[in-house]
C-alpha positions in Angstrom: -33.7 -30.0 83.8 -32.4 -29.6 87.5 -29.5 -31.7 87.2 -28.8 -30.3 83.8 -28.6 -26.6 85.2 -26.3 -28.0 87.3 -23.8 -29.8 84.7 -24.6 -26.3 83.1 -23.0 -24.2 86.0 -20.2 -26.6 87.1 -18.8 -27.4 83.4 -15.1 -27.2 83.8 -13.6 -23.9 81.9 -17.0 -22.8 80.6 -16.9 -26.1 78.2 -20.7 -26.5 78.9 -21.1 -30.4 77.8 -24.0 -31.0 74.7 -25.3 -34.1 76.8 -27.0 -33.0 79.6 -29.3 -36.0 79.9 -30.3 -37.9 82.8 -28.3 -40.2 82.4 -25.2 -38.0 81.9 -26.5 -36.3 85.3 -26.2 -39.7 87.0 -22.8 -40.2 85.9 -21.7 -37.0 87.3 -23.3 -37.4 90.4 -22.4 -41.1 90.6 -19.9 -40.4 93.4 -22.0 -38.5 96.0 -19.2 -37.1 98.5 -17.1 -35.9 95.7 -20.7 -34.5 94.0 -20.9 -32.9 97.4 -17.7 -31.4 98.1 -17.7 -29.8 94.3 -21.0 -28.2 95.1 -20.0 -26.4 98.9 -16.4 -25.6 97.6 -17.8 -24.2 94.2 -15.9 -20.6 93.2 -19.0 -18.8 92.8 -16.7 -15.4 92.5 -15.9 -16.7 89.1 -18.1 -18.0 86.7 -17.3 -18.4 83.1 -19.3 -16.3 81.1 -20.2 -19.4 78.6 -21.8 -21.2 81.8 -23.9 -18.3 82.3 -25.6 -17.9 78.9 -26.2 -21.5 78.9 -28.0 -21.2 82.4 -30.5 -18.4 81.5 -33.0 -20.9 79.7 -33.3 -22.9 82.9 -33.8 -20.0 84.9 -36.5 -18.5 82.7 -38.4 -21.7 82.8 -41.4 -21.0 85.1 -41.2 -24.6 86.7 -37.4 -24.0 87.7 -38.5 -23.2 90.9 -37.6 -24.9 94.5 -41.2 -25.0 95.7 -42.4 -26.9 92.7 -39.3 -28.9 92.1 -40.4 -30.2 95.8 -43.4 -31.4 94.8 -41.5 -33.9 92.7 -37.9 -34.4 94.6 -36.5 -33.0 97.7 -32.9 -33.5 96.3 -33.5 -31.7 93.3 -35.2 -28.8 95.0 -32.4 -28.2 97.0 -30.0 -28.2 93.8 -32.8 -25.9 92.2 -32.5 -23.8 95.0 -28.4 -24.1 94.9 -28.3 -23.0 91.0 -30.5 -19.9 91.4 -29.1 -18.7 94.6 -25.4 -19.3 92.8 -26.3 -17.3 90.0 -28.0 -14.5 92.0 -24.6 -14.4 94.5 -22.7 -13.8 91.1 -24.6 -11.4 89.8 -24.7 -9.3 93.1 -21.1 -9.6 93.5 -20.1 -8.8 90.2 -21.8 -5.7 91.1 -20.4 -5.1 94.4 -17.0 -6.2 93.7 -15.7 -3.0 92.1 -17.6 -1.3 94.8 -15.4 -3.2 97.2 -12.2 -3.0 95.4 -12.7 1.0 94.8 -13.2 1.1 98.8 -10.3 -1.0 99.5 -7.9 1.6 97.2 -10.1 4.4 99.0 -9.3 2.9 102.2 -5.3 2.6 101.2 -5.0 5.8 99.8 -6.7 7.2 103.0 -4.0 5.2 105.1 -1.6 6.8 102.9 -3.1 10.6 103.0 -2.8 10.2 106.9 0.6 8.9 107.0 1.5 11.9 104.9 -0.6 14.3 106.9 1.1 12.6 110.2 4.5 13.5 109.0 3.6 17.2 107.8 2.5 17.8 111.3 5.5 16.6 112.9 7.3 18.4 110.2 5.8 21.6 111.1 5.8 20.8 115.0 9.6 20.6 114.5 9.5 24.0 112.4 7.6 25.5 115.3 9.8 24.3 117.8 12.4 25.9 115.9 11.0 28.7 114.9 10.1 29.6 118.7 13.8 29.3 119.8 15.1 31.4 116.9 12.2 33.6 117.6 13.6 33.8 121.5 17.2 34.6 120.3 15.6 37.6 118.4 13.9 38.6 121.1 17.0 38.7 123.4 19.4 40.2 120.8 16.6 42.8 120.1 16.6 44.0 123.7 20.7 43.5 123.7 20.7 45.7 120.8 18.3 48.2 122.7 19.5 48.1 125.9 23.0 48.9 123.8 21.1 51.6 122.1 20.0 53.3 125.3 23.4 52.7 126.8 25.0 54.4 124.2 22.2 57.3 124.2 23.0 58.0 127.7 26.7 58.1 127.2 26.6 60.4 124.5 24.2 62.6 126.6 26.9 62.6 129.0 29.4 63.5 126.5 27.6 66.1 125.2 27.0 67.6 129.3 30.5 67.1 129.8 31.6 69.4 126.7 28.9 72.1 127.7 30.4 72.0 131.1 32.1 75.6 132.3 36.1 75.1 132.5 36.9 74.9 136.6 39.8 77.7 137.0 42.9 76.0 138.3 46.3 77.8 139.7 48.7 77.0 137.7 51.5 76.5 140.2 49.4 74.7 142.6 51.4 71.7 143.9 49.0 68.9 145.9 52.2 67.6 147.5 52.8 71.0 148.9 49.2 70.8 150.3 49.8 67.4 152.1 53.2 68.1 153.4 55.8 70.8 154.8 59.4 71.1 154.4 59.8 69.6 158.2 57.9 66.5 157.4 60.2 65.8 154.3 63.2 66.8 155.8 62.1 64.3 158.7 61.5 61.6 155.9 64.7 62.0 154.5 66.5 61.7 158.0 64.5 58.7 158.5 66.3 57.3 155.2 63.5 58.1 152.5 65.6 59.0 148.9 64.9 63.0 147.8 63.7 62.1 144.7 60.2 63.3 143.9 58.3 59.6 143.2 60.0 58.8 146.5 58.3 62.1 148.5 55.0 61.4 146.5 54.8 58.0 147.9 55.5 58.7 151.3 52.5 61.3 151.4 50.1 59.1 149.8 51.1 56.4 152.8 50.9 58.6 155.5 47.3 60.3 154.3 45.5 57.7 152.4 42.5 56.3 154.5 43.2 52.7 153.3 46.1 50.5 154.4 48.8 50.9 151.5 50.0 48.3 149.4 53.7 48.8 149.1 55.7 47.6 145.2 59.2 48.1 146.6 61.4 45.8 144.5 64.8 48.4 145.2 63.8 47.9 149.5 64.1 51.8 150.0 60.3 51.9 151.1 61.2 49.1 154.0 64.1 50.6 154.8 62.2 54.0 155.2 59.5 52.4 157.2 61.7 50.4 159.7 63.6 53.2 160.4 60.0 55.7 160.6 58.6 53.4 163.2 61.9 51.5 164.7 60.7 49.5 167.9 56.9 50.3 167.5 56.6 48.1 164.1 56.1 44.7 164.1 57.0 42.5 160.9 54.9 39.4 159.6 54.2 37.1 156.9 51.2 35.6 155.6 51.4 32.0 156.9 53.8 32.5 159.2 52.9 30.7 163.2 50.6 33.0 165.0 50.5 36.0 162.3 47.1 36.4 163.2 47.6 36.5 166.9 49.9 39.4 166.5 47.2 41.4 163.9 44.9 40.8 167.0 46.9 42.6 169.3 48.3 44.9 167.1 44.6 45.9 166.3 43.9 46.3 170.6 46.7 48.3 171.2 46.6 50.5 167.7 50.4 49.0 167.1 52.0 49.3 163.5 52.2 46.1 161.2 54.1 45.8 158.4 52.7 42.7 156.3 56.3 41.7 154.1 56.1 39.4 150.6 52.7 39.3 150.0 51.9 37.1 146.8 48.9 37.7 144.5 46.3 36.5 146.3 45.9 37.4 150.3 44.3 35.3 153.2 40.6 35.8 152.7 40.7 36.4 157.1 41.9 39.6 156.1 39.4 40.9 154.4 37.7 42.8 156.5 41.0 44.1 158.2 41.8 45.4 154.9 38.3 46.9 153.8 38.3 48.5 157.2 35.3 47.1 158.3 
């Protein structure tokens, strides 16, 4: 019975042999090494349905028990145990395998979901970063807008106050030039070579009354001629960059002399900054 059960279970492609006699079993087990190898490498996860139906009567036999069989043959008891455990394993496998496959699918789905979640989180982080930048720009623009509005309000308020000011009376015939000079000054300047036109007199008035050193734009050389005649020998004429011009300035500062710097270009030597600013 034990050898017959083994032949049923190991039937290739579910073709259960009709001859399961002891004689046929001995032929199957004749090559011991090959027989043991087939037992060890038996595909216990794939048993044909024909084999399972044919094996049931053997398993239901009360004497198909390894302990009982061991009283007759230890080798047969081992085969009996092998048959019982192979069938039990297959039954458990059939119950567990769908669950294992479901677990595998669930694990795969979880991995995909986690990857998708990670991608979404990365996208959210990127969007939050862009949102922070846009928010900063918006806040800056809002602050600038508020500042402009405040400046506009202050300007409007200033204009409103200016519009409400009482007009200050001014003498119609008032001449600022006559307040700063007299006929004697004008005559002296003309004797020194100053042209007699109104603009020349205004320029001369500014030159002698201003608190800062005057810058003269004199393309016709009329101002230069008048300055040189006015100060004559007391005037020292220099140019920026010429040899010793700073020493000339220093001596003039110490002695209170008059210095004319000719041919100034667009920039002035920084060393003259404190002097020009009367510092």
